[in-house]
C-alpha positions in Angstrom: 150.7 150.0 11.0 152.6 146.8 10.1 155.5 147.5 7.7 155.6 145.4 4.5 159.1 144.6 3.3 159.7 145.6 -0.3 162.3 144.2 -2.7 162.7 147.4 -4.6 165.5 148.0 -7.1 167.8 150.9 -6.5 165.8 153.0 -9.0 162.6 152.4 -6.9 164.0 153.8 -3.6 162.0 156.8 -2.4 164.9 158.1 -0.4 167.1 158.0 -3.5 164.4 159.9 -5.4 164.1 162.6 -2.7 167.9 163.1 -2.8 168.0 163.3 -6.6 165.0 165.7 -7.0 166.2 167.9 -4.1 169.7 168.1 -5.6 168.2 169.0 -9.0 166.1 171.8 -7.5 169.0 173.2 -5.5 171.6 173.1 -8.2 169.6 173.7 -11.5 168.7 177.4 -11.4 166.5 176.8 -14.5 163.9 175.5 -12.1 163.8 178.5 -9.8 160.2 179.7 -9.3 159.0 177.4 -12.1 156.9 174.3 -12.4 158.7 171.0 -12.0 158.4 168.5 -15.0 155.7 165.9 -14.8 156.1 162.7 -12.8 156.7 160.8 -16.1 159.3 163.3 -17.2 161.1 163.3 -13.9 161.0 159.5 -13.9 162.6 159.4 -17.4 165.1 162.2 -16.7 166.4 160.7 -13.4 166.0 157.0 -14.3 163.9 156.5 -11.2 160.6 154.6 -11.0 157.4 156.6 -11.1 156.2 155.3 -7.7 159.4 156.5 -6.1 159.1 159.9 -7.8 155.5 160.3 -6.6 156.5 159.5 -3.0 159.4 161.8 -3.2 157.3 164.7 -4.3 154.9 164.1 -1.4 157.8 164.3 1.0 159.2 167.4 -0.6 155.7 169.0 -0.5 155.3 168.3 3.2 158.8 169.7 3.8 157.6 173.0 2.1 160.1 172.9 -0.8 157.3 172.2 -3.3 153.8 173.6 -3.6 151.0 171.8 -5.4 149.1 174.0 -7.9 146.4 173.2 -10.5 149.2 173.1 -13.1 151.5 170.8 -11.1 154.3 171.0 -8.6 155.9 174.4 -8.2 159.1 175.2 -6.3 158.0 177.0 -3.1 161.4 178.1 -1.9 164.2 179.8 -3.8 166.7 177.4 -5.3 169.6 177.0 -3.0 173.2 176.0 -3.7 174.3 172.6 -2.5 175.9 172.1 0.9 179.2 174.1 1.1 180.9 171.1 2.6 182.9 169.1 0.0 181.6 165.7 -0.9 184.3 163.1 -0.3 184.2 160.2 -2.8 186.1 158.1 -0.2 183.3 158.4 2.4 182.0 154.9 3.3 178.8 154.1 5.3 180.7 153.4 8.5 182.3 156.8 8.4 179.0 158.4 7.6 177.3 156.8 10.5 180.2 157.8 12.8 179.8 161.4 11.7 176.1 161.3 12.2 176.6 160.1 15.8 178.8 163.1 16.4 176.5 165.7 15.0 172.8 164.6 15.3 172.6 164.2 19.1 173.8 167.8 19.4 171.1 168.9 16.9 168.4 167.0 18.8 169.5 168.8 22.1 169.4 172.2 20.4 166.0 171.3 18.8 164.6 170.6 22.3 165.8 174.0 23.5 164.6 176.0 20.5 161.5 174.3 18.9 158.4 176.5 18.8 154.8 175.2 19.1 154.6 175.3 15.3 157.8 173.3 15.0 156.4 170.7 17.5 153.2 170.4 15.4 155.3 169.5 12.4 157.4 167.0 14.3 154.3 165.3 15.7 152.8 165.2 12.2 156.0 163.6 10.9 156.2 161.0 13.6 152.6 160.0 12.6 153.6 159.8 8.9 156.6 157.5 9.9 154.3 155.3 12.0 151.7 155.1 9.3 154.1 154.1 6.5 152.9 151.2 4.4 156.3 149.7 3.6 160.0 150.0 4.4 160.7 152.4 1.6 158.0 154.8 2.7 159.1 154.5 6.3 162.7 155.3 5.4 161.6 158.4 3.4 159.6 159.9 6.3 162.3 158.9 8.8 164.8 160.9 6.7 162.5 164.0 6.7 162.0 163.7 10.5 165.8 163.8 11.0 166.1 166.7 8.5 163.4 168.7 10.3 165.1 168.2 13.7 168.3 169.4 12.1 166.7 172.5 10.7 164.8 173.3 13.8 168.0 173.3 15.9 168.9 176.6 14.4 172.6 176.1 14.1 173.9 176.8 10.6 177.3 175.1 11.0 175.7 171.8 12.3 173.0 172.0 9.7 175.6 172.3 6.9 177.3 169.2 8.3 174.0 167.3 8.5 173.1 168.3 4.9 176.4 167.0 3.6 175.7 163.7 5.3 172.2 163.6 3.8 173.5 163.8 0.3 175.4 160.6 0.8 172.2 158.8 2.0 171.2 158.4 -1.7 174.3 156.5 -2.6 173.9 152.9 -3.7 176.1 151.4 -0.9 174.1 153.2 1.8 170.8 152.4 0.2 171.6 148.7 0.1 172.4 148.6 3.8 169.2 150.6 4.6 167.0 148.2 2.6 168.2 145.3 4.8 168.0 147.5 7.9 164.3 148.4 7.6 162.8 145.1 8.5 159.3 145.0 10.2 160.8 144.2 13.7 163.5 146.8 13.5 161.1 149.4 12.2 159.0 148.9 15.3 162.0 149.7 17.5 162.8 152.8 15.4 159.2 153.9 15.8 159.5 153.7 19.6 162.7 155.6 19.5 161.3 158.3 17.3 158.3 158.7 19.6 160.6 159.0 22.6 162.8 161.5 20.8 159.9 163.8 19.9 158.5 163.4 23.5 161.9 164.6 24.9 161.9 167.6 22.5 158.3 168.5 23.5 159.4 168.3 27.2 162.3 170.7 26.5 164.6 168.0 27.8 167.8 168.6 25.9 169.8 165.9 27.7 167.1 163.2 27.0 166.8 164.3 23.4 170.6 164.0 22.9 170.6 160.5 24.6 167.6 159.2 22.6 169.0 160.3 19.3 172.4 158.7 20.1 170.6 155.5 21.1 168.6 155.6 17.9 171.6 156.1 15.6 173.5 153.4 17.5 170.6 151.0 17.0 170.6 151.8 13.3 174.3 151.4 13.0 174.2 147.9 14.6 171.2 146.9 12.4 173.2 147.9 9.3 176.2 145.8 10.4 178.3 148.9 11.0 179.0 148.3 14.7 178.3 150.6 17.6 
């Protein structure tokens, strides 16, 4: 599906909304085993547009963190504390991408070695959601969940903790500004091909290929964002 560029404001970013809502769930124990506030209430509380909130809830439901009920969205997993790794206020996008290049290829290789048939079904479904995204904001959201799912499927707690600490920074304004420029229609088509090749390598249990494709994908993203290779 062709990607439509969107000139969203920062408070309309779906990825930013996912990060904010997930952080709220994981750190505010008042929400444990309870219904989330309504879309309107979340939009007002977080200062995020309602479209972004709606899209974020869809992503978090697919992930399994939320469960849709007749009364609204309920938290499906116990609230977790935030990543144990300290958040550094001095972290800049170039450092974040360099760190991702160190960690995520290893996660992709482990995922290829450990993914079950159920895991593969989820990864294939996620690739389809990325490919079917209607605009760059939606594409970025499902892209982020694909990467997160690979990280969790890898089954290495230390590497997952590192990845989750990186993910928190993806909601920052500086990163979001670069990502908005990065997700152009032409580049998104390249990212789609790389995602398909990555999931194919995982399905083939080819750890070396999965590691290589993930590294190539992140390097392509880094260059597209103007961060160098």
